[in-house]
MARZAKOL-914344 format. One record per residue (C-alpha): residue in three letters; y, z negated, x. Coordinates in pm, whole numbers. Layout:
BEGIN
[r "ALA", [Y, Z, X]]
...
END
This chain:
BEGIN
[r "MET", [-867, -1980, -2927]]
[r "GLN", [-452, -1886, -2816]]
[r "SER", [-227, -2099, -2865]]
[r "THR", [47, -2095, -3265]]
[r "ARG", [368, -2282, -3057]]
[r "MET", [634, -2073, -3032]]
[r "ASP", [892, -2424, -3010]]
[r "GLU", [847, -2454, -2653]]
[r "PRO", [684, -2287, -2349]]
[r "GLY", [323, -2352, -2335]]
[r "GLU", [208, -2514, -1885]]
[r "LEU", [88, -2333, -1607]]
[r "TYR", [-182, -2483, -1406]]
[r "ILE", [-237, -2408, -1022]]
[r "VAL", [-628, -2436, -1028]]
[r "SER", [-849, -2470, -670]]
[r "THR", [-1158, -2287, -699]]
[r "PRO", [-1416, -2268, -499]]
[r "ILE", [-1399, -2156, -137]]
[r "GLY", [-1822, -2032, -135]]
[r "ASN", [-2043, -2260, -350]]
[r "LEU", [-1974, -2248, -775]]
[r "MET", [-2148, -2636, -725]]
[r "ASP", [-1770, -2718, -619]]
[r "ILE", [-1576, -2706, -873]]
[r "THR", [-1427, -3006, -974]]
[r "LEU", [-1418, -3105, -1406]]
[r "ARG", [-1138, -3106, -1437]]
[r "ALA", [-1092, -2774, -1357]]
[r "LEU", [-1362, -2656, -1565]]
[r "GLU", [-1165, -2805, -1820]]
[r "VAL", [-928, -2657, -1786]]
[r "LEU", [-1036, -2351, -1686]]
[r "ARG", [-1130, -2382, -2137]]
[r "ARG", [-959, -2523, -2310]]
[r "VAL", [-613, -2244, -2122]]
[r "ASP", [-494, -1928, -2328]]
[r "TYR", [-487, -1730, -2024]]
[r "ILE", [-606, -1700, -1606]]
[r "ILE", [-485, -1590, -1336]]
[r "CYS", [-653, -1456, -1135]]
[r "GLU", [-643, -1251, -775]]
[r "ASP", [-963, -1084, -803]]
[r "THR", [-1102, -1035, -1194]]
[r "ARG", [-1445, -917, -1064]]
[r "VAL", [-1459, -1296, -776]]
[r "THR", [-1324, -1494, -1054]]
[r "ILE", [-1517, -1348, -1405]]
[r "LYS", [-1843, -1413, -1147]]
[r "LEU", [-1762, -1864, -1142]]
[r "LEU", [-1645, -1819, -1535]]
[r "ASN", [-1995, -1645, -1634]]
[r "ARG", [-2137, -1985, -1400]]
[r "TYR", [-1991, -2211, -1645]]
[r "ASP", [-1996, -1993, -1951]]
[r "ILE", [-1603, -1904, -1976]]
[r "LYS", [-1471, -1718, -2115]]
[r "LYS", [-1081, -1616, -2095]]
[r "PRO", [-916, -1332, -2115]]
[r "LEU", [-805, -1259, -1763]]
[r "ILE", [-436, -1135, -1548]]
[r "SER", [-462, -953, -1205]]
[r "HIS", [-127, -1088, -1001]]
[r "HIS", [-215, -990, -661]]
[r "SER", [114, -921, -388]]
[r "LYS", [136, -577, -465]]
[r "SER", [118, -641, -878]]
[r "GLY", [490, -549, -930]]
[r "ASP", [775, -733, -1199]]
[r "ALA", [589, -553, -1515]]
[r "VAL", [247, -813, -1464]]
[r "LEU", [520, -1134, -1279]]
[r "ARG", [733, -1033, -1688]]
[r "LYS", [477, -1012, -1881]]
[r "ILE", [228, -1365, -1768]]
[r "LEU", [669, -1561, -1760]]
[r "ARG", [660, -1409, -2216]]
[r "LEU", [365, -1512, -2286]]
[r "VAL", [359, -1815, -2061]]
[r "LEU", [769, -1910, -2259]]
[r "SER", [611, -1803, -2621]]
[r "GLY", [365, -2152, -2581]]
[r "ASN", [97, -1978, -2461]]
[r "SER", [-56, -2203, -2128]]
[r "ALA", [-240, -2111, -1846]]
[r "ALA", [-427, -2106, -1458]]
[r "LEU", [-346, -2005, -1197]]
[r "VAL", [-728, -1940, -922]]
[r "THR", [-696, -1794, -635]]
[r "ASP", [-1019, -1552, -527]]
[r "SER", [-1171, -1854, -352]]
[r "GLY", [-957, -2239, -266]]
[r "THR", [-610, -2313, -334]]
[r "PRO", [-376, -2076, -505]]
[r "VAL", [-46, -1998, -336]]
[r "VAL", [-163, -2114, 55]]
[r "SER", [-140, -1804, 181]]
[r "ASP", [-162, -1662, -115]]
[r "PRO", [21, -1426, -398]]
[r "GLY", [183, -1727, -626]]
[r "ALA", [444, -1879, -538]]
[r "LYS", [664, -1613, -672]]
[r "LEU", [510, -1677, -1046]]
[r "ILE", [530, -2094, -946]]
[r "ARG", [947, -2005, -887]]
[r "HIS", [956, -1859, -1197]]
[r "LEU", [794, -2067, -1358]]
[r "ILE", [999, -2416, -1228]]
[r "LYS", [1333, -2197, -1312]]
[r "SER", [1246, -2166, -1687]]
[r "GLU", [1151, -2574, -1733]]
[r "VAL", [766, -2405, -1787]]
[r "PRO", [537, -2731, -1688]]
[r "VAL", [349, -2691, -1328]]
[r "ILE", [78, -2872, -1322]]
[r "PRO", [-102, -2837, -1044]]
[r "VAL", [-543, -2915, -1051]]
[r "PRO", [-645, -3053, -689]]
[r "GLY", [-975, -2865, -528]]
[r "PRO", [-1163, -2730, -257]]
[r "SER", [-936, -2645, -18]]
[r "SER", [-1050, -2392, 337]]
[r "VAL", [-738, -2655, 568]]
[r "HIS", [-919, -2932, 552]]
[r "THR", [-1307, -2815, 464]]
[r "ALA", [-1263, -2664, 843]]
[r "LEU", [-1042, -2984, 964]]
[r "VAL", [-1319, -3254, 856]]
[r "ALA", [-1603, -3032, 1014]]
[r "SER", [-1391, -2969, 1346]]
[r "GLY", [-1473, -3279, 1480]]
[r "PHE", [-1110, -3403, 1612]]
[r "LEU", [-957, -3696, 1578]]
[r "VAL", [-624, -3541, 1284]]
[r "ASN", [-323, -3704, 1245]]
[r "GLU", [-101, -3484, 1163]]
[r "TYR", [-182, -3061, 1186]]
[r "THR", [53, -2753, 1189]]
[r "PHE", [-81, -2545, 888]]
[r "ILE", [-6, -2152, 1012]]
[r "GLY", [-228, -1918, 847]]
[r "PHE", [-264, -1611, 839]]
[r "ILE", [-37, -1411, 1133]]
[r "SER", [61, -998, 1200]]
[r "ASN", [-136, -783, 1260]]
[r "LYS", [29, -652, 1507]]
[r "ALA", [-49, -727, 1848]]
[r "SER", [275, -778, 2024]]
[r "ARG", [422, -951, 1754]]
[r "ARG", [124, -1149, 1711]]
[r "ARG", [106, -1284, 2112]]
[r "ARG", [457, -1332, 2068]]
[r "ARG", [440, -1557, 1780]]
[r "LEU", [142, -1755, 1953]]
[r "GLU", [388, -1774, 2241]]
[r "GLU", [639, -1921, 2083]]
[r "LEU", [384, -2194, 1946]]
[r "LYS", [192, -2307, 2269]]
[r "ASN", [394, -2523, 2347]]
[r "LYS", [445, -2699, 2041]]
[r "THR", [139, -3056, 2080]]
[r "THR", [-52, -3052, 1741]]
[r "ILE", [-308, -2870, 1619]]
[r "PHE", [-245, -2564, 1491]]
[r "VAL", [-423, -2416, 1148]]
[r "PHE", [-477, -2051, 1167]]
[r "PHE", [-741, -1803, 879]]
[r "GLU", [-822, -1406, 1108]]
[r "SER", [-1018, -1142, 927]]
[r "PRO", [-1373, -1094, 1030]]
[r "HIS", [-1189, -755, 1186]]
[r "ARG", [-895, -868, 1408]]
[r "ILE", [-1083, -1203, 1491]]
[r "ILE", [-1176, -1199, 1812]]
[r "PRO", [-867, -1024, 1949]]
[r "PHE", [-648, -1320, 1752]]
[r "LEU", [-894, -1539, 2043]]
[r "GLN", [-829, -1362, 2348]]
[r "ASP", [-469, -1305, 2251]]
[r "ALA", [-490, -1729, 2129]]
[r "GLY", [-633, -1789, 2471]]
[r "GLU", [-355, -1586, 2722]]
[r "ALA", [-148, -1815, 2488]]
[r "PHE", [-298, -2176, 2459]]
[r "GLY", [-523, -2147, 2779]]
[r "LYS", [-892, -2424, 2754]]
[r "VAL", [-792, -2565, 2516]]
[r "GLN", [-1049, -2680, 2251]]
[r "ILE", [-1136, -2511, 1874]]
[r "CYS", [-1335, -2526, 1578]]
[r "VAL", [-1362, -2129, 1465]]
[r "ALA", [-1524, -2193, 1084]]
[r "LYS", [-1726, -1900, 815]]
[r "GLU", [-1905, -1895, 583]]
[r "MET", [-1777, -2214, 459]]
[r "THR", [-2004, -2422, 195]]
[r "LYS", [-2221, -2092, 257]]
[r "LYS", [-2558, -2107, 287]]
[r "PHE", [-2530, -1966, 597]]
[r "GLU", [-2163, -2148, 721]]
[r "LYS", [-2072, -2168, 1066]]
[r "TYR", [-1904, -2371, 1298]]
[r "TYR", [-1795, -2255, 1653]]
[r "ARG", [-1686, -2508, 1858]]
[r "GLY", [-1571, -2523, 2259]]
[r "VAL", [-1328, -2424, 2504]]
[r "ILE", [-1154, -2000, 2349]]
[r "PRO", [-1348, -1830, 2623]]
[r "GLU", [-1678, -1972, 2550]]
[r "VAL", [-1508, -1961, 2145]]
[r "ILE", [-1533, -1579, 2187]]
[r "GLU", [-1904, -1498, 2312]]
[r "ARG", [-2026, -1651, 2051]]
[r "VAL", [-1880, -1564, 1789]]
[r "GLY", [-1923, -1170, 1885]]
[r "GLU", [-2222, -1199, 1846]]
[r "ASP", [-2261, -1316, 1470]]
[r "ILE", [-1934, -1080, 1333]]
[r "VAL", [-2008, -1146, 979]]
[r "LYS", [-1734, -1041, 691]]
[r "GLY", [-1507, -1251, 496]]
[r "GLU", [-1268, -1428, 569]]
[r "TYR", [-1183, -1722, 952]]
[r "THR", [-996, -2087, 987]]
[r "ILE", [-882, -2162, 1352]]
[r "ILE", [-854, -2500, 1408]]
[r "ILE", [-658, -2510, 1808]]
[r "ASP", [-610, -2899, 1941]]
[r "ASN", [-320, -2817, 2157]]
[r "ARG", [-304, -3165, 2257]]
[r "ALA", [-444, -3221, 2553]]
[r "GLY", [-742, -3493, 2628]]
[r "ILE", [-757, -3552, 2222]]
[r "GLY", [-988, -3360, 2071]]
[r "LEU", [-1337, -3366, 2107]]
END
């Protein structure tokens, strides 16, 4: 049932959703998704699978990287008129390498309560499975799909002594690893795919070894890459 409050704005909940296994949803996330008036999602086809799994029926609003200002204004109007909403992404925690930051900034400026509901994260899942001693890391996410820009960015990073976390698509994973090998040398890495799913897999070792194994087993879906650029501290 939609809210009838008109004297104060509603709330926006930033809700983390499973990165693969639908059982990883938190009890609080389910409670919020059942309670809000609207759910703002990246791809309605993806989000509806989660909602159907838990018998949740709510109006969905698609908001993604190509959404225009009309969608933003619609969401602002709904929340400012007293409706509550949950922002979700296709998997994991919204806004991290993902659209939504612009919307959140506008709502904060309008003094709308923005409430995070923490949960699954592909970054932390890959980090804890890497086997590295993690006391700090640098999140990079996706870098340019253009080879020259990708190589330049990796060259900029190679002298920083830390753990790096990257995201990459299946059709660019091998070129990325090859360029990373040129920049970082034979450092230890962990490449994670299909995390929390039936065929999840982790490739660990130095970059040349991992390239060979990943190249034999390309699958759909994004990869999370952990590069340990700290000499002698990793595995």
